[in-house]
C-alpha positions as CSV (number, residue, x, y, z in Angstrom):
1,X,-6.4,-11.8,-9.2
2,X,-6.9,-8.2,-8.0
3,X,-4.5,-7.0,-5.3
4,X,-5.4,-4.9,-2.4
5,X,-1.9,-3.5,-1.9
6,X,-1.3,0.0,-3.3
7,X,1.8,0.8,-5.2
8,X,4.5,3.5,-4.7
9,X,4.6,6.4,-7.0
10,X,5.4,10.1,-7.1
11,X,2.8,12.4,-5.5
12,X,0.6,14.1,-8.2
13,X,0.6,17.8,-8.9
14,X,-2.3,19.1,-6.9
15,X,-4.4,22.1,-8.0
16,X,-7.0,22.4,-5.2
17,X,-5.2,20.8,-2.3
18,X,-7.3,19.5,0.6
19,X,-6.2,20.0,4.1
20,X,-7.1,19.3,7.7
21,X,-5.6,21.6,10.3
22,X,-5.4,21.3,14.1
23,X,-4.8,24.6,15.9
24,X,-3.8,24.4,19.6
25,X,-6.3,21.6,20.1
26,X,-7.0,20.3,23.6
27,X,-9.3,17.4,24.3
28,X,-10.2,15.3,27.3
29,X,-12.8,12.7,28.2
30,X,-12.2,13.0,31.9
31,X,-11.4,16.3,33.8
32,X,-7.7,16.5,34.5
33,X,-6.8,13.6,32.2
34,X,-6.0,15.2,28.8
35,X,-6.0,13.0,25.7
36,X,-4.6,15.8,23.5
37,X,-3.0,19.0,24.6
38,X,-2.1,22.0,22.3
39,X,-1.9,19.9,19.2
40,X,-0.8,21.8,16.1
41,X,-1.0,19.8,12.9
42,X,-1.5,20.4,9.2
43,X,-2.4,17.4,7.0
44,X,-2.3,18.0,3.3
45,X,-3.6,16.0,0.3
46,X,-2.6,12.4,-0.3
47,X,-2.8,9.4,2.1
48,X,-1.7,10.1,5.7
49,X,-1.3,7.1,8.0
50,X,-2.0,7.5,11.7
51,X,0.1,4.9,13.6
52,X,0.4,4.0,17.2
53,X,-0.3,1.4,19.8
54,X,-3.8,0.7,21.1
55,X,-5.0,3.4,23.4
56,X,-2.6,6.0,22.0
57,X,-5.4,8.3,20.9
58,X,-5.6,7.5,17.2
59,X,-9.4,7.1,17.1
60,X,-9.9,10.3,19.1
61,X,-7.7,12.2,16.7
62,X,-9.8,11.0,13.8
63,X,-13.1,11.8,15.7
64,X,-11.8,15.4,16.1
65,X,-10.8,15.5,12.5
66,X,-14.3,14.3,11.4
67,X,-16.2,16.6,13.8
68,X,-17.6,13.7,15.9
69,X,-15.8,15.1,19.0
70,X,-15.5,18.9,19.7
71,X,-12.2,20.3,21.0
72,X,-12.2,21.7,24.5
73,X,-9.9,24.4,23.2
74,X,-8.6,25.3,19.8
75,X,-10.0,24.6,16.4
76,X,-10.1,22.0,13.7
77,X,-10.3,23.3,10.1
78,X,-11.3,21.2,7.1
79,X,-10.3,22.8,3.8
80,X,-10.1,26.2,5.5
81,X,-13.5,26.0,7.3
82,X,-13.9,25.6,11.1
83,X,-15.7,22.3,11.8
84,X,-17.8,23.9,14.5
85,X,-18.3,27.4,13.2
86,X,-18.8,26.8,9.5
87,X,-20.2,23.3,9.7
88,X,-22.0,23.2,6.3
89,X,-18.9,24.2,4.3
90,X,-16.5,22.2,6.4
91,X,-18.5,18.9,6.2
92,X,-19.7,19.1,2.6
93,X,-16.7,17.3,1.2
94,X,-15.9,15.3,4.4
95,X,-16.6,11.5,4.8
96,X,-16.0,9.5,8.0
97,X,-15.9,5.8,8.4
98,X,-15.7,4.8,12.1
99,X,-14.1,1.6,13.4
100,X,-17.2,0.9,15.5
101,X,-20.5,1.3,13.6
102,X,-22.3,2.9,16.5
103,X,-25.1,4.8,14.9
104,X,-28.9,4.8,15.5
105,X,-29.8,1.1,15.5
106,X,-33.4,1.5,14.4
107,X,-32.9,3.4,11.2
108,X,-32.9,1.4,8.0
109,X,-29.9,1.4,5.7
110,X,-32.0,3.2,3.1
111,X,-33.0,5.9,5.6
112,X,-29.4,6.6,6.6
113,X,-28.3,6.9,3.0
114,X,-31.2,9.2,2.1
115,X,-30.2,11.5,4.9
116,X,-26.6,11.6,3.7
117,X,-27.8,12.4,0.1
118,X,-29.9,15.2,1.6
119,X,-27.0,16.6,3.6
120,X,-24.6,16.5,0.6
121,X,-27.3,17.9,-1.8
122,X,-27.2,15.1,-4.3
123,X,-29.9,12.9,-5.9
124,X,-31.4,10.2,-3.7
125,X,-30.7,7.8,-6.6
126,X,-27.1,7.9,-5.6
127,X,-28.0,5.8,-2.6
128,X,-29.1,2.9,-4.8
129,X,-25.9,3.0,-6.7
130,X,-23.6,2.8,-3.7
131,X,-25.7,0.1,-2.1
132,X,-25.0,-2.0,-5.2
133,X,-21.3,-1.2,-5.0
134,X,-21.1,-2.5,-1.4
135,X,-23.4,-5.5,-2.0
136,X,-26.3,-4.3,0.3
137,X,-28.9,-3.7,-2.3
138,X,-31.1,-6.5,-1.0
139,X,-30.8,-5.3,2.6
140,X,-31.7,-1.7,2.2
141,X,-35.0,-2.0,4.2
142,X,-33.3,-3.6,7.2
143,X,-32.4,-1.6,10.3
144,X,-28.8,-1.5,11.4
145,X,-29.5,-3.7,14.4
146,X,-30.6,-6.5,12.0
147,X,-27.2,-6.5,10.3
148,X,-23.9,-8.1,11.2
149,X,-21.0,-5.9,12.2
150,X,-19.5,-6.3,8.8
151,X,-22.7,-5.4,7.1
152,X,-23.1,-2.3,9.3
153,X,-19.6,-1.2,8.3
154,X,-20.5,-1.7,4.7
155,X,-23.6,0.5,5.2
156,X,-21.4,3.2,6.6
157,X,-18.9,2.7,3.8
158,X,-21.8,3.3,1.4
159,X,-22.6,6.5,3.2
160,X,-19.0,7.6,2.9
161,X,-19.0,6.9,-0.9
162,X,-22.1,9.0,-1.6
163,X,-21.3,12.1,-3.7
164,X,-17.7,11.2,-4.2
165,X,-16.2,13.3,-1.3
166,X,-12.5,14.0,-1.5
167,X,-11.7,14.5,2.2
168,X,-11.7,11.1,3.9
169,X,-11.3,10.2,7.6
170,X,-11.2,6.4,7.9
171,X,-10.6,4.3,11.1
172,X,-9.4,0.8,10.4
173,X,-11.2,0.8,7.0
174,X,-10.4,-2.9,6.2
175,X,-11.5,-4.3,9.5
176,X,-14.3,-6.9,9.2
177,X,-14.4,-6.3,5.4
178,X,-14.4,-9.3,3.0
179,X,-11.9,-9.6,0.2
180,X,-14.0,-7.9,-2.5
181,X,-14.8,-4.9,-0.3
182,X,-11.1,-4.6,0.8
183,X,-10.0,-4.3,-2.9
184,X,-12.8,-1.8,-3.5
185,X,-11.6,0.4,-0.6
186,X,-8.0,0.2,-1.8
187,X,-9.1,1.3,-5.3
188,X,-11.3,4.1,-3.9
189,X,-8.4,5.5,-1.8
190,X,-6.0,5.3,-4.8
191,X,-8.5,7.2,-7.0
192,X,-9.2,9.9,-4.4
193,X,-5.5,10.5,-3.6
194,X,-4.4,10.4,-7.2
195,X,-7.0,13.2,-8.0
196,X,-5.7,15.5,-5.2
197,X,-8.0,14.3,-2.4
198,X,-7.0,13.7,1.2
199,X,-7.3,10.4,3.1
200,X,-6.5,10.3,6.8
201,X,-6.3,6.6,7.8
202,X,-5.7,5.0,11.2
203,X,-4.8,1.3,10.8
204,X,-2.8,-1.6,12.2
205,X,-2.8,-3.1,8.7
206,X,0.0,-1.2,7.3
207,X,1.1,-3.2,4.2
208,X,-2.0,-2.5,2.1
209,X,-1.6,1.2,2.4
210,X,2.2,1.6,2.5
211,X,2.8,2.2,-1.2
212,X,0.3,5.0,-1.6
213,X,1.1,6.9,1.7
214,X,2.4,10.4,1.4
215,X,3.3,10.7,5.1
216,X,2.8,9.1,8.5
217,X,1.8,10.5,11.8
218,X,3.1,8.6,14.8
219,X,0.9,9.0,17.9
220,X,2.0,8.3,21.5
221,X,1.5,9.7,25.0
222,X,-0.5,12.7,23.7
223,X,2.1,13.7,21.2
224,X,2.3,13.5,17.4
225,X,5.3,13.4,15.1
226,X,5.0,13.7,11.3
227,X,7.2,11.6,9.0
228,X,7.5,13.1,5.5
229,X,8.7,12.2,3.0
230,X,8.6,8.4,3.4
231,X,11.4,6.2,2.0
232,X,11.0,5.5,-1.7
233,X,11.9,1.8,-1.3
234,X,8.7,-0.1,-0.3
235,X,10.7,-2.4,2.0
236,X,12.4,0.5,3.8
237,X,9.0,2.2,4.0
238,X,7.3,-0.9,5.5
239,X,10.2,-1.2,8.0
240,X,9.7,2.4,9.1
241,X,5.9,2.3,9.3
242,X,5.8,-1.0,11.1
243,X,8.2,0.4,13.7
244,X,6.1,3.5,14.2
245,X,3.0,1.3,14.6
246,X,4.5,-0.4,17.7
247,X,6.8,2.2,19.3
248,X,6.3,5.3,21.3
249,X,9.1,7.2,19.4
């Protein structure tokens, strides 16, 4: 039986390293209540786990990294390009899978994927291929509001797969996914990271990702702390990562 857990190994030699950089980033939802303040962070190729308690700012950090939210101050660079000044270049190789599939409810699955194909400059035929991969080929004409939450997330996963991007920002990627799709996500992440890509993953399900992770970023009270390298022993690695996931360091 296929396993969803990724194995430990040495990090590959990377020729064209991907990176996401935060430079003095401030962000707030409410005036006077900052979520992030003066964040400096450089995330390189490989799998980076974002860990922390609920409400610690993990999803907001990912939204900033994916260009869903704009910093109040500072900048976010993806592979050397500012997300808000050089959007086309910054977003060309960037895929985002949100935890909550809150996109336009009246667009059909097929329409959303066609748009992604257009934005990434690839053939529309790719949409059919990824729909087959995620098991939604028979639902392509349905609007998102006609799908279950799990099906909506699979539709957004299909959008993330289109064109084979190598810079991934994934929020709880295994949530609501069935066994077959969870294995597919694990295999996808391993393939991307082994080929020099970057995956930034926020998750409470640590074990499936622990073996492949290059580093972890603990998030608490508007602060970040990078842990790299991680222990070689998988058991020691799990102990550290699980502790980071429930502590405020």
